[in-house]
N, C-alpha and C positions, 0 to 999 in steps of 0.2 A: 150734171152732175147724178150717177146712179144711185138710184133710191131703193135697189131693187136688196133684200141679206138674203145672203146662202143662209142655209141654216147647220155646216159645215163651218160656218163663222164664230157661230155662235152655241156650238156644243160644249167647248171648253169651260165657258160660260156658266151653261143652260145646266149638264150634268152636277156639279157640284152641287150646284144650288134646289136643284130638286131630291136629291139624296139627304140634304138637310134638312129639307122642307120637311119631308117622309120623316126622318128622325123623329124630327120634333112633335109632330105629327102623333108618332107613336107612343113617344114618353108621355108627352098632354094624356091620350087615352087610358096609358097605363096607370100613371097618376092620379086618373079622374075616377077610375075603376076601382082600383084598389084602398082608397082613403075615405074617411067618411064625413067630414068636416072640412067643411067652406066656409071665408070671409059672407060671401053674396051668392043666394039661390043655394039651387040642391044638385045633386049628380046627375038630374034629367037636364037642366037648364047648363052646367056644363058643357053636357055632351053634346048639346043641338048648337051651343056658340063652337064648340070645337070642329063637328063637322062639318056645318056651313062655314064657318069662316079657315077654312082650314090652310089656307093659303098664308099663313105668317101669323096673320088677325086675328085667328081664334084660339090659338096655342098660345101667344103671346097675353093678348085678355086674361085667358086662365090664371096664369103666372104669375098677373101683376094684380088682378082682383078678385080672384076665387081662391088659391090656396091657402090653405089656413096655413101659421108657422105651426111647426110640430115643437 
């Protein structure tokens, strides 16, 4: 059984995933910086959550818990 994974085998999956992650992160930062009202916390809290949890978790938490309905 061969357990070695060649990076070229996973690149077709990895590249779109990274692009989506950075796009979601960029949109989250833009939304946090351009809005003043949040359900919970303040701008600083959500910036820290988004930056620390950049791997999908931070932005998703913001849009579920922090984003105030317009």
